[in-house]
N, C-alpha and C positions, 0 to 999 in steps of 0.2 A: 469396427475399424475397416479401412480400405484392405490393409494387408496385417496379416499375422494375427494375434488373439489378445485379447485381456484377460488376466488370471487374476482370480479373487482366492485367496487359500491357494494357492498353485492349481486352482480348477479352471477352465475355460466356463465366462459368465454364460455363455450361450447353451452350456449344459446345466446348467440351475434353474430351479424354481423361483419365481420372483419372490416369494416369501423367506428363502433362504439368503437371497440378495441382498433383501430388505433387513434382514437379521445382522448384516455385516456391513452395509454399507447405507449412510444417510446423504440425502441431496437436499441443498438449499439453494433453491432458483432463483433467480432475478426477479421474476414475476410469479405470485402465487394468484391462480383463481380459485376461491371457493363461491358456489353459487348459492348456496343455503346458508342463512343465519345460524349456523352452529355458534355455541358459546367458545370462547378462547379455551378454556378448559377440553371442551370436546373434541376441538382441533387438536390440541398436542395429544391428546389419549389416543388419538388415530396413529400416534408413533408405535405402541402397543400392539397393531394389530397383526403385523409379522409374527407376533410370539404367543398370539392365540390362535386355537383350532376354529374350525368354523361354526358360528351361531355361539360361540364363547364369549360370555360378558368379562368385563375388566373385573379384575380382583382388588382388595385391599391394596395389594403390593403395588399392583399396575396404577393405581391411583397415589401412590407415595412415591413412586419415580416418576409419575408426570410434575405433581407438586415441588418435588426438587430441581427438575428441569426449569420451571417458571420461576422458582425462586432464585436458581443461578442467573437468569435471563432479566430478573427483574419485571416480571410480569404476573406474578400470581394475584397483583391487587387487581388483574384484569380479567380473571378466572370465570366471572357470570356475564362477561360483556359480551353481546353478539360479535361475531367475527367483522360482520359488515358494517360495523359502527366504531371502528378504530381506524386510526391513522394509518400513514403509508409504514411509518417507523414501528408502531407498535405493532401491526401486522407483521411484520418481518421479524420482529422478535418473539414472535409467538411461532412462526415458521421456524426458527432456530431452537425452540424449546423443543417442537414436534421432533426435528430431525435428534436432538441430544436424548429424547425419551425413548427412540429406538435402540440406545445403547448401542452405537455402531464402532466396527473396529475402524472404519475410514467414513471420512466425512469430505464430500463434495460441496464446495462452494462456487457459485457463481454472481460475483459482486455482492457480497452479502449484506456489504453496509452502505450499500447505494443510497436507501431510505431514511438512514439513521443521521442524527445529528452529533456533533461531535464528539459528546459526552457518551453517547451509546454506543458510537463508533469504536471507542477507546476501552468501554466497558466490555463489550461482546469478543472484541479481538483480543483483550487478556483473558478474558475467560477461554475460549478456544486454546490460545496458544498454552495456558497452563493444564486443561485438560488433555492437551495433547502429550504433553510430558507425564501427567501423573496417570493417564488410563492409558499411555503408549498409543495413541489413537492417530491414525495417519490422515493428515488433513490436507486436501489438494483443493487451491482455490484460484479462481480467474480474476485479476484485479489491472484496475487500467490506472490506479492512482500509485505510481510509484514510491512514493515515500510512504505508504502503508506497507508496500512489499518488502523496501529496504528495512522497515521496524520489526516486523513480525517473521517474515519468512526465510529457513534456514537455506535451503536450495530455492534456484529460480532459473526458470525456462523462458527466455523472450522469444516471442514468434513474431516472423515476418511472412505476409503473403502465404499462411499456412504452412511454415517450414519453420524448424528450430534454428533461431539466428546465434543464439548464445546458450549457454548453461552453465550453473555452477554456482558460489557465491556472490552475495550482493557485490563484493568488489572486483568480481571479475565479469559481472555481466551489466550492473548500472553503471558504464562508463559514458564519459560526454561522447566519444566517437559512436558507441553502438546506439544510443537514443538517437542521436542526431540521424543515422542512417535508417532506422525503423520509424521512426515517428516523424523526420524531416525537419525538427526543431533545435536550435542549440539550448543546451543547458548547462549549469554550474553545478558539479558535482563535490561536495565538500562532506567532511566528517562532522556531525554537530557535536561543539562542546560539551553537551551534557550528558546526552546518551551513548555517544560514541558511534552511531549508526550514520550511515550516508544520508545526505540531506541533497534531494534535486531540486534547483531551481531553476525555472525558465528563463532565457534571457529573451527581452522583447526586441522584435524586428525593427531595426531602425528606419525612419523615414527618410526619404530620398530629402534633402534639404539644402540649399545652396549655402557653401562652404562660409563659415565664419570666423571669427579671429581664433588664432591659439592661445588655448590656456594651458600654460603647467602648472601642477600642483604639485606642494609639498606638503606631506601628511604623514599619518602612521595610526596604528593600531584601530583602524577602522574608523577613523575621524570624516574621511572623505568618502565613503561610500556613496552616500545619497548624492552629493554634490556631483561627483563622477557622473553617475548615471544621470542626473539632472542636464550637467552641460553636452553629454553625448546627445542625448535626446533632442537637445535645443540647436544641435547642429554644428559645435565648437569641435575643434580639433584639439584634441586634449592628451594631455602628457603627464607623466608622474615620475616622481623621485627627489632626492635618493630616496629607495625603501629596501628593506630586508626580504631578501627572500621569506615566503609562508606568511608574511603578514597579511590582517584583513584586506588591508587598501591593495596590496601587492595581488592576492586572489581576485579582487573587484576589477583591478586593472587588465589581468590576465583576460577575464572572462570577457571584458570590453574590447579586446584587442589592440590597447591602449600602446603607445610608445613608452617604455619605462626604462628608468634608471634604475638599476638594482645591485644589493651588495648580500653578500652573504648573511644568513643568521647571526646575531650577537656581535657583528663584526663592525669596527668604524668604517667611516666613509674612507675610501682608498683614493688615490690622485687620481687615477681615469675617472673613476666615476663624479669626483668633483668637477673635473674639467668638463664632462660630456653635460652634466648638470646646468652648467654654466650656460653651454650651448642652446640648449632649450629654456630657457627663462627669458 
């Protein structure tokens, strides 16, 4: 670090030998270059190197640990394949298996799911989340996908220009205001109905077009989400109402910055809302 110290097991990492660090800390880089055609199993077994003496061969127990890591990452069937014949996603899962074979207490991840399809993304992240709890393993990751961050991370640090912009739980860090300031894009942040986690949806930048007619939408329960987006995209001046606060259409209209005639949740339409709605029709 530029200032201060990095501690591993309460010891300055600069005072530790490489093998001692590797016994406790594993890294999954964004890109891994392996210039020789080792088999996938041989690459994974390299994770046992910190636990071996010089010139010591891997034992049966080391092989068992490597096989278990490959089974956990669904790569055991690739064991005899040369590493340079694997796809980007397959190779990344092998690198993750190698890191797990080190049996680390701390796992550092740099965009670990970058080369994986959605099935293997979920598979790997679910595995790492489970291992972090079962083995009390600290996992620190760098991610650019905010929805992955929301789903899997307990604590977040949002960086901006090399400095900490916000830190805490997902609800404190992943706000529309924070994301707009850091990434320069407007987003809609809402709670997923199934997982309860936050969902971040970027708003499309509006094209400046000649203003068209005004359109007042009467809807509810999410029935006008697509319609409102399409009308706005095509340059219409759109309003919505009367709509209850918290309704899916209300949330969309808020994100699109439309004129809204609103009512409290589960309340009938009041006289003021009724009159205002008539004015917009």
